C-alpha positions in Angstrom: 0.0 0.0 0.0 1.4 3.4 -0.9 1.8 6.0 1.7 -0.5 9.0 1.5 1.3 12.4 1.4 1.3 14.1 4.8 -0.7 17.2 5.4 1.3 20.5 5.2 2.1 22.4 8.3 -0.3 25.3 9.0 2.5 27.8 8.5 3.0 26.5 4.9 -0.6 27.0 3.9 -1.4 29.8 1.4 -2.3 33.2 2.9 -5.2 35.2 1.4 -5.4 38.9 0.5 -7.5 39.4 3.6 -4.8 37.9 5.7 -2.2 40.2 4.2 -4.5 43.2 4.8 -4.9 42.3 8.5 -1.1 42.2 9.0 -0.7 45.5 7.0 -3.3 47.2 9.4 -1.3 46.0 12.4 1.9 47.6 10.9 0.1 50.9 10.1 -1.3 51.1 13.7 2.3 50.4 15.0 3.6 53.3 13.0 0.9 55.6 14.2 1.8 54.6 17.8 5.5 55.4 17.2 6.6 51.8 17.3 7.8 51.8 13.7 9.5 54.4 11.5 8.1 55.1 8.0 11.1 53.3 6.5 10.5 50.3 8.7 6.8 50.3 7.7 7.6 50.4 4.0 10.1 47.5 4.4 7.7 45.4 6.3 4.8 46.1 4.0 6.9 45.0 1.0 7.4 41.6 2.8 3.7 41.4 3.7 2.4 41.9 0.1 5.0 39.5 -1.3 4.2 36.8 1.3 2.6 33.6 0.0 2.2 31.6 3.2 1.2 32.2 6.8 4.7 31.4 7.9 6.0 34.3 5.9 3.7 36.7 7.7 4.4 35.7 11.2 8.0 37.2 11.6 6.8 40.7 10.4 4.9 41.4 13.7 6.9 39.2 16.1 8.4 42.3 17.9 5.0 44.1 18.1 2.4 43.9 20.9 -0.3 42.5 18.5 -3.8 41.4 19.7 -4.6 37.8 18.6 -7.8 39.0 16.9 -5.8 41.3 14.6 -3.8 38.5 13.1 -4.8 36.1 10.4 -5.9 32.7 11.7 -4.3 29.6 10.3 -6.6 26.8 9.3 -7.1 24.5 12.3 -6.1 27.2 14.7 -8.9 28.3 17.1 -9.1 31.8 18.4 -10.2 32.0 22.1 -12.7 34.7 22.7 -14.1 35.4 26.2 -17.7 34.6 26.5 -18.5 38.2 27.5 -17.5 39.5 24.0 -19.2 36.9 21.8 -22.5 38.9 21.6 -20.7 42.1 20.8 -18.4 41.1 17.9 -19.5 39.9 14.5 -21.9 40.8 11.7 -21.9 42.6 8.4 -20.3 46.1 8.8 -22.6 49.1 8.7 -22.0 52.5 7.3 -18.4 53.7 7.0 -19.2 57.4 7.5 -21.5 59.7 9.6 -21.3 63.1 8.0 -23.2 66.2 9.2 -22.6 69.5 7.3 -24.9 72.2 8.8 -27.1 69.3 9.8 -27.2 66.4 12.2 -26.7 62.6 12.2 -28.0 60.4 15.0 -26.9 56.8 14.7 -28.3 54.5 17.4 -30.0 51.2 18.0 -28.8 47.7 16.7 -26.1 48.5 14.1 -22.7 46.9 13.3 -19.8 49.4 13.7 -17.1 48.7 10.9 -13.5 48.4 12.0 -13.0 52.0 10.7 -15.7 54.6 11.0 -15.4 58.3 10.2 -17.5 61.0 11.9 -17.5 64.4 10.3 -19.4 67.4 11.8 -19.0 70.8 10.1 -21.3 73.4 11.8 -23.4 70.4 12.7 -23.6 67.5 15.1 -23.0 63.8 15.0 -24.2 61.4 17.8 -23.0 57.8 17.7 -24.8 55.6 20.3 -23.0 52.3 20.6 -25.0 51.0 23.5 -26.9 48.4 21.4 -24.3 48.2 18.7 -22.2 45.2 17.6 -18.7 45.5 16.2 -17.4 43.9 13.0 -14.0 43.4 14.5 -12.5 43.1 18.0 -10.8 46.5 17.5 -12.6 49.6 16.1 -11.2 53.0 15.3 -13.6 56.0 15.1 -11.8 58.9 13.3 -13.4 62.2 14.1 -13.1 65.6 12.3 -15.3 68.5 13.6 -15.2 72.2 12.9 -17.6 74.5 14.7 -19.6 71.4 15.5 -19.9 68.6 18.0 -19.6 64.8 18.1 -21.2 62.8 21.0 -20.1 59.2 21.3 -21.8 56.8 23.8 -19.8 53.7 24.6 -21.3 50.7 26.6 -19.8 49.7 29.8 -18.5 46.3 28.5 -16.3 47.9 25.9 -12.8 49.3 26.3 -12.2 52.9 25.2 -9.1 54.8 24.2 -9.4 58.5 23.4 -6.4 60.4 21.9 -7.8 63.1 19.6 -6.4 66.6 19.4 -8.4 69.8 19.9 -7.5 73.3 18.7 -9.6 75.8 20.5 -11.7 72.7 21.2 -11.5 69.4 23.1 -11.8 65.7 23.2 -13.5 65.0 26.5 -13.2 61.5 27.8 -15.8 60.9 30.5 -15.8 57.1 30.4 -13.7 56.6 33.4 -11.7 54.0 31.5 -8.7 53.7 33.8 -8.8 49.9 33.9 -9.3 47.8 30.8 -11.7 44.8 30.6 -9.8 41.7 29.7 -10.9 40.3 26.3 -13.5 43.1 25.7 -13.8 44.9 22.3 -11.7 48.0 22.0 -12.9 51.3 20.6 -10.2 53.9 19.7 -11.4 57.4 19.2 -9.0 59.8 17.5 -9.1 62.8 15.2 -9.2 66.6 15.2 -11.6 69.1 16.8 -11.2 72.8 15.7 -13.3 75.2 17.7 -15.5 72.2 18.4 -16.0 69.5 21.0 -16.0 65.7 21.1 -17.7 64.2 24.1 -17.1 60.4 24.9 -19.2 58.9 27.7 -20.9 55.9 29.0 -24.7 55.5 29.0 -26.7 57.2 31.6 -27.6 54.9 34.4 -31.3 54.7 35.4 -32.1 55.5 39.0 -33.5 52.7 41.1 -37.4 52.9 41.1 -37.6 53.3 44.9 -35.3 56.3 44.8 -37.2 57.8 41.8 -40.5 57.4 43.6 -39.1 59.1 46.8 -37.9 62.0 44.7 -41.3 62.4 43.0 -43.0 62.5 46.5 -40.6 65.1 47.7 -41.4 67.3 44.6 -45.1 66.9 45.3 -44.8 67.9 49.0 -42.8 71.1 48.1 
């Protein structure tokens, strides 16, 4: 009986265009964070786009703090995801842009936030309510540009938030109280530029307990 050829190692399997794009995104993020120079980025991207197998992609990010969900998954390799994040991640990505020019955009309810979403408010306002949203990827970047306008972003309690935008005669106000991260939770990065405008990032308002609300109502009636 002739021997059947052995199965190839996962690292020798062919990588797809989507796999290469995921690694390229990791490298672009690393340069934005100051971990790579522009020259290093160009050198590594040339390796990425020339790579044919998973094994050729792995060394490109070995010295970078890369989240497992950002890397391509080799066939047969399972990605562990905490149970708390299963209901938040996944689905067909929704709109890529929320643009308000002398107008307003109010995006709320059950929608799927793409990995990159752009919010633009020019003499207008944009409200992004992520309370009931799902996320197409484990990590999401919301790029904000506002001029004489305002952007209000509401992020649920079970999502990690990073705010690092720049304000000129304006401000990025992070009111999420995100000092400690939630292990395994989705990450929302909010960045961009606010000129004579404001970007407000906060958690959902918490409802008062019914007993407390009833007591306040009685106090108001007695006054």
